[in-house]
N, C-alpha and C positions, 0 to 999 in steps of 0.2 A: 497499413502495417506491412503488407506484402511488398510494396514499393520500397519501404525503408529497409526491409530485410535484405533485398537484393541490391540496395543502393551502394554506390561507391563511397567509401569513407574519405573524407577530407579532413586532415588534421587541423585543428583550430588552435595552434600554438600561439601564445601571446608574443607579440613582437616588441623588441627593445627599441625604444626611440627616446630622443631628447625631449623632455617636457619643458615648456616655456612657462615662465612665471606670468601671473596675471598682469603684472605691471611692465613686462618687457616691451610691448608695443608703445608704451608711453615714454620709454627712455631712449636717449640717443645712443647709438652704437659708436663708441669712440673709434676714429680712424687710426690705423697704424701710423706711427711716427716714421718719417723718412730719416735716413741717416744724414746727419748734418743739421744745419740750422733750419728751423721752420719759419718761413717768411709769410705764412698765411695770416689773415686778419683774425683777431680774437672772435670767437663764435657769437657772443652776445652782440658785438658791434656789427659783425657781418650779417646776422639775422635781422638787425634793425635796418641796415642799408638795403637788404633784399626786400624787406617789407615795403620800404618807401619806393624802391625802383620798380617793384612788381615782379621780381624774380621768384620762382618757386623754391622753397627751402629744400635742401638736400635730404633732410630727415623724413620728408613725405614719402620718398621712394623706399626708405628703410622701413617705415611703418607699413607700407603695402606688402613688402616682403615678409615682415613678421606676421601680418594677418594671414597671408597664404600659408605660412608654416603652422599657425594656430589652427586653421581649417583642416589641414592634413592631419594634425594631431588629434582633432576631434573625431575624424573619420576612423583613424586607427584605434582610438578608444572605443568607438562603437563596435568595431570588429572584435576587439578584445573582450568587451562586455557581453557580446553574443555568445562567446565560447563558454561563459559562466552562467548563461541564462537558463531557466527551466526547460525551454524548448530544446536547447542544445543538449542538455542532460538527458532528456527523453529520447532524442535521436541516438545518442551514444548507447543508451540502454537497449534500444531495439536493434541497432546494428550489431551489438555485441552478441546477439543470439547465435551468430555464425561461428563465433570463436569460443563458445562454451565447451567444457569437457564433455566427453562422450555420454556419460550418465546423467548429465544435468537436464537433458530434454525429458527424460523419464521422470525426474524429480519435479519438473515444472508441470507436467501433465497430472501427476498424482496430487500435487499441491492444489492445482486449479479444481480438480474434481472433489477434493476434500472440502474446500471452502464452498463449493456449490452445494454440498450437503449440510454445511454449518449455517449458512446465512438464512435459509428459511426458518430454522429454529430460532435464531437470534431475533428475527423480525416478528414472528408470530407466536412465540411461546406463551406469553401471558394472555394474548387474545384467544389462543387455542384453549387454555384453561377456562376462560370465561364463557366461551361459546359452546365448544364441543363437550367439555367435561361437566361444567355446571349448568349448561343449557340456558345461559343468560343471553340478553340482547341489550346493547347500550341504547337502542332506539325503541324498545318495547314498553310494556307496562311497568308499573312500579316494582312488581315482584321480579320480573326479568332483569330490570336494571340492577336491582339489589343483588341478584344471583351473579350477574356479570361482574359487578364490582368485587364481590367475594372471591370469584374465580381469579380475577386479576391479582388480588392480594395474595391468594394461595400460590399463584404462579411466581410472584416476587419472592415468597418464602422458598419455593423450589429453586430459584436462582441463588438464594443464600446457601442452600444445601449444596448446590453445584459448586459454588466458590469454596466451600469448606473442603469438599472432596478434592477439588483441584489443588488446593494448597497442600493437603496431606500427600496426595499422589505425586506431587512434584519431587518429593524426597525419594520416591521409589523409581524414578526414571533411570538414574545412573545404574543401580543394581540390575534392573531389567535389561538395559542395553548391554551391560557386560555379560549377562547370562545368555541371551538369545540374539544379541546384535540389534543395532538401531534400525536396520531395515525391517526386521520382523516385528519389532515393537511398534513402528509406524503402521505397518500393515494390519496388525491386530487391533490397533486403536481405530482404524478406519472401519474394520468389520464390526466393532462395537457400535460405532455411529450408525452403521447400516441397520443393526438389530434394533437400536433405540428408535430410529426414524420409522422403521416398519412397525415397531411397538406402538408408536403414537397413532398410526393408521388403524391398528387392531383395536386399541383402546377406544378410539372414536367410533368405530363400527359397532362395538359392543354397547357403548353408551347410547348411541342413537337407536339401536334395536330395543334396548330396555325402555327408552323414553316413549317409544311408539305404543307400547302396551300399558302405559300408565297415564292416567288423566292429569296428574300433577307431577310433571317431570322436572320442574324447575328445581335446581339445587344439586342434582346428580346423585350418584351412588357412592357410598363411602369407600367401598373396595376399589372402585375406579379412581377415586381421588387419590387414594394411597398409591395405587399403581402409577399414576401420573407423577407423583412426587418422587417415586423410586427412579423413574426414567430421568427426571431432572438431576438427581444425585449421581446416577451412573455416568451420565455424560461428562461429569467433572474429570474423570480419568482420561478419556481420549482428548479432551480439550487441553489438558496440561501437556500431553504429548505433542499435540498439534502446535502449541506455542513454542516448543523448544527443539524437538528432534529434527524436523526438516531443516532448520537453520544449521544444526550441527552436521547433518549429512552434507549440506551444501559447502560448508566451510572445509570439511574433510576432502571433498572431491576437488576443490579448487585450491588446495594447500600448496600445490607445486606449480601454480600458474604465474607466479611472479607478481603478486600484488593484485590479483584479480578477484579476491574474495569479496571485497566491498561491492564491486560491480555485479558479481553473481548474486549477492544478497539483494541488491536493488532490482535485478531481473526477477528474483523469486518473489519480491513484493508485488510485482505486476501480476503474478499468478494468484494474488489475493484480491487486489482491487478490481481486476477485470470480472471475476465471478461475482463480486459484490455489486458491481454496476449491473450485471445481467440479471441478478435476482431482484435488485431494487426496482428495475424497470419492467421486468417480465413476470414477477410473481403474481401481481394483481390481475393482469389479463389472463394469466394461466389458470388461476383459481376461478375467475368468472367464466372461463370456457367450460368448466365442469359444474357450473351451477353455484359457485360461491363456496365459502368455507375454507379452512386451512389445510384440509387433507390432501388436495392435489399437490400443493407445494411440498408437503412432507413425503409423499410418495416419490416425487421427483428427487428429493434429497436422498431418500434411501437407495434409489437406483444409482445416483451419482456416487454414493459411498461404496456401493457394491462394486462398481466399475473401478473406483480408486483402489479398493482392496485387492482386486484381481491383478491390476497392473502393478501395484506395489510388490506383490508376491512374485510376479514373473519377471518384471523388467527393472526394478530398482537395483542399482549396483550395491555390492557389499562394501561398505567403507573399510579402508585399511586400518583405521584407528578406532578405538572404542570411544564411546561417548564421554566427553569430559566437560563438566559444567564450568561456567566462567566465574562462579562465585556469587556472593550476595552484593547487591548494590545498596549502599547506605547513603542516605542524604535526603 
């Protein structure tokens, strides 16, 4: 990526060229008629005579020329198809980092840290409910397996609450952005994620402490279960902001770049998929480094959210335009 960032850009503009028909090599190219009378032999009779005498037909040379033209056309098509290939698109995205507006680099950093805090929750939320909250074990005895399954189902219900809050809060994003600005709305949402991720660690600590003094700890405490569902529901608000406000800020920053909004949105998506890859590959070894469980990933998520909130407050540019929704998509 460093090499691509400093690489020299080579425009891959499609070339205009004459395309040959598939049957062109099989057709004779008629020779231009000379002024005056044509005293040559008819072509069918001449071809028959040449065949008997052993002379090489003239159209063989024409076929060779057409084949060379066809080969050059294929090579040009390969160059043209490369400019539209996924690898060329990725190269254009990475090299475009040098030409982004001034505030876009801060947007990319905040976006990457924000999704570093979200993906551990997306991956381990129901497993956290089954293990740390309900004290179940999918590989334990019958009671532990039953407790784990119940915790996973309760986690799915928490995701339902999360979706309901997300849908309701999506109608509040525009008034909030017009009130305090999209920059601070995004920053507040990230601080909420920090508080919730830290809350999961606190809930886990309290739940484990209570289970140590109880002989039958399978099933968990009702107050802890309720607090866990509240965390699921609260996270619906910052999630709705994460799905919309960063893209609005990016579009506003690149509004005067002459058609660069689509490319900037593509680069912004890289700030989502790269953290997803990091969490997917590293969360398991990271948890195993601290003895297993989901708490280490949630602690790392809370630290990422705290960093994103601080950078968003200090470094994010203030958009010139207020947040404007694009409307509903029906279909």
